[in-house]
C-alpha positions in Angstrom: -75.6 391.8 189.1 -78.7 393.0 187.5 -79.0 396.7 186.7 -82.4 396.7 188.3 -80.9 395.9 191.6 -78.8 399.1 191.7 -80.2 402.0 193.7 -80.6 404.9 191.2 -79.2 407.3 193.8 -76.0 405.2 193.9 -75.6 404.9 190.1 -74.1 407.1 187.4 -74.2 407.0 183.6 -70.9 408.0 182.1 -70.3 408.5 178.4 -67.3 409.1 176.2 -65.8 408.3 172.9 -63.2 405.7 172.2 -61.7 403.4 169.6 -62.0 399.6 170.1 -60.1 397.0 168.1 -62.2 395.7 165.2 -65.1 398.0 166.1 -63.6 401.4 165.3 -64.4 404.7 167.0 -67.8 405.3 168.6 -69.5 406.5 171.8 -69.3 404.3 174.8 -71.6 404.6 177.8 -71.5 402.8 181.1 -73.7 402.4 184.1 -71.5 402.5 187.2 -72.4 401.7 190.8 -71.2 404.2 193.3 -69.4 402.8 196.4 -67.6 404.3 199.3 -64.8 402.1 200.7 -62.3 403.2 203.3 -63.3 406.8 202.8 -62.6 406.6 199.0 -65.2 407.0 196.3 -65.3 404.2 193.7 -67.1 403.8 190.4 -67.7 400.1 189.7 -68.9 399.5 186.1 -71.9 397.2 185.9 -72.8 397.6 182.2 -71.0 399.0 179.1 -72.4 399.8 175.7 -70.5 400.7 172.5 -72.6 402.6 169.9 -75.7 401.7 172.0 -75.0 398.0 171.7 -74.0 395.5 174.3 -70.4 394.3 174.2 -69.0 390.8 174.4 -67.8 389.8 177.9 -64.1 390.3 177.0 -64.7 393.8 175.7 -67.0 394.6 178.6 -64.0 394.0 181.0 -61.7 396.2 178.9 -64.2 399.1 178.7 -65.1 398.6 182.4 -61.4 399.1 183.3 -61.3 402.4 181.3 -64.2 403.8 183.4 -63.4 402.3 186.8 -62.3 405.1 189.1 -61.2 405.4 192.7 -61.1 409.0 194.1 -59.7 409.9 197.5 -61.6 413.1 198.6 -58.7 413.8 201.0 -59.2 415.5 204.3 -62.7 416.8 204.5 -63.6 420.0 206.4 -64.6 419.8 210.1 -63.0 416.3 210.3 -66.0 414.8 208.5 -65.9 411.0 208.1 -67.4 410.0 204.7 -70.4 407.7 205.1 -72.3 407.8 201.8 -71.7 408.5 198.1 -74.7 409.4 195.9 -75.5 410.9 192.5 -77.4 414.2 192.8 -78.4 416.3 189.8 -75.5 415.2 187.7 -72.9 415.4 190.4 -71.3 413.1 192.9 -72.1 413.9 196.5 -70.2 412.6 199.5 -72.0 412.8 202.9 -70.6 412.2 206.2 -70.7 412.6 210.0 -68.7 414.7 212.4 -68.5 414.5 216.2 -67.4 416.9 219.0 -68.2 419.8 216.7 -68.7 423.3 218.3 -70.4 425.9 216.2 -70.0 429.6 217.1 -68.0 431.1 220.0 -69.8 429.3 222.7 -71.3 432.5 224.2 -75.0 432.8 225.0 -76.3 436.1 223.6 -79.5 435.9 225.6 -78.0 435.8 228.9 
């Protein structure tokens, strides 16, 4: 998959420092696509760089596994069903829907 095909709102750049065999210690950065599957947030690595340079395919897989994450947000308030995972201002945001929701006490103050 080309990085240009990823919606920027559904992508995250993650960075860290690690030591790789034969390459030593350096900063690693990845571009991960955000996905929501079965109510769980997933980060799927699409590109990995070590010291700003592309990695061979075998090392790409290893680094990708270090950053691949699945997070279960648990039970959301108001019985919200997660529908979308996006990146907003450096944070991950889960949006969802709720049905049969009553707000307030149900009284009509006007009448």
